[in-house]
N, C-alpha and C positions, 0 to 999 in steps of 0.2 A: 504494500500500500504506500502510495506516494505521500511524502511529507517533507517540509523544509528541514534543514539540519537542526535548527533550534527546536522545532516540534519533535523531531526524531529523538533528540536527547530527553525532552520532557516526557515523551511517550515511554521511553525505556525506563526512566526513573519511576513513572507511574506503575509500570509492571514490576519493577524490582521491589518497590515499597508497598505493593498491593494497594495502591491508591492513597496511602496515608502519608502525610507530611511531605508532599511533593513541592519542592522549590519554595517560592514565596507564597504559593497558593494553599499550602497545607492540605486539608482534607476537602477543599471546595473545588475539586477539579473533576471533569469527566472527559472521556474521549469520544468524539463525534466522528463517525465514519460516514461520508456521503459520497455519492458518485459525482465526479466532475462534470459540470455543465457542458464543457467543450471537449474535454479529453475522454470522458466516459470511464476514467480510472477511479478506483476507490481511493479516497484521500482521508486520512485521519488527522483531526485537529484537536488539541487539548484546549478546553474552555473552562473558565470559571463558571460554576453553576450554583443554582439554588434548587430547592425542591418544593413542590406544592402537591400534596397527595402522592399519587404514583407518577406524576409528571415532573420533568426537570425543566428548569428555566435557564436560558443562556442569552447573552447580550452580544449583538453584532457591533461592538464598539470600535475595534481596530485602533485602540488607544486614542480615540478622538480624531483620527485621520479624516480627511475630507470625503473619502470614498468608503463604501461598505467593504468588509473583508471578503475575500474570495469564497470562503465557505458559505457565506450568506447567499451569494448567487447560485451556488451549487444546490443548496437545500430548496431554494425557490424553484429551480428547474427540476429537481429530483427530491421531493420531500420524504421519501422512504429512506430511513437512515438506520444505522446501528449505533447504540450507545453503550459505553462501558463505564460503570460507576463503582465507587467504593461502597462496600457493605460491611456489616459487622464481621462477616467471615472472609473477607478478601475483596474480590471484585465480582461484578455480575455484568454480563452482556445481554442486551435485549434489543429487539426491533422496535422502532418508534416511527412516528410520523411527525415531521417538523411543521409547526404551524406558526406563521408570523402573526403576532398580536396586531389586530386591525384597529381596535378602538383605542382612542387616546387615553381614556380613563383607565382601562385595564393595563395598557402599556405603562402609564405613569405609576400606577400602583406597584406593578412588578418591578419596574426600574428602581423605585425607592427601596424595595426589599433587597434588590441586588446590590445597591449601594451599602446596605448594612453588612453584606457579606464581603464586598470588595469596595472599600471607600473610594478608590481611584476612579470608579465609574462617574462620580460627581465631577471630577476634574475633566474627564473625557468629554462630557457634555459641553463644557465651557470652551473646549478647543475646536469645536466644529459647528458649522451652521446646519448640518443635517440632523434630522431626528434619528437618534440611534435606535434601531429596531430591537425589539425583544421577541424571542422565539420560545415557544413551548414545545418540548419534546414529549409527545403523548405516547405512552407505552401502548404497544399493540398487544392485546391479551392473547395468550396462548402461543406466543412466538418467542419466548425466552429460550436461551440456550446456555 
């Protein structure tokens, strides 16, 4: 699976530590594997995450850059993804559907929750004129592995 060198290092650390205490993100990291919109290749991206029920929340911040991250375009083109998260017993992989939050009220509520997990998200908003998208990774029942 294709990933940048920085992401490859983070992914390796995630697996070595079974998702716990990874880099500066601690236990708030998941691995999102999506199909590339242009390449068709599977690409894994480590992302800061929150959780709401059985679903996971991620933010397409790209550190406040003027453009959305590549993974965001990938999930918009191909919303069926695989998620790997930390659990009490290690890590778990499951199939999910990525849904971009469309309503501003829900987006703002979830973004505020994500700022509690990763305070830098507040700074990222100030660095860009774009509205930073929030994505819900909805677990697809019966498809865990």
